[in-house]
Phi, psi and omega in degrees: 000150179277149175260146180243137173249129180232124179256124182251142172255122186241121178263140182243162171295154183303129177081007185250009186304308184294319179298314180294318178302312180298319182293318179296316178301315185290313189271321189251347175049067178290160176295321180209146178211138179201163175259152182218137178283129181271303179185144173051042178083359178277127180246147176234163176260134173247124182234129180255128177240135176242131183209161175290140182303324183275341186282302192223152174249161180296332180294325179288324175293318179301318179296320177295320179296320180296336181277350179290131182297128180102351178275129180258330182202148179227134176231143170277116182276317178212150175211130185203155172287143179233000000 
């Protein structure tokens, strides 16, 4: 089976960046996670998930991310076979 890599851009409520990052690490266990400055002091979380093509879809991961307390918006930034 092919593996898929999906990079998500996660926007948080003001002042919740560290809390949301910790919760995502703990609950969803991404391959990589980091914060990145978007513009004018606004930071977003970038989280990379790798999964089997047949197991899970990026939409199910996106739904789980949206349920994390403090997340205001989630976008799939990139998705590709690896």
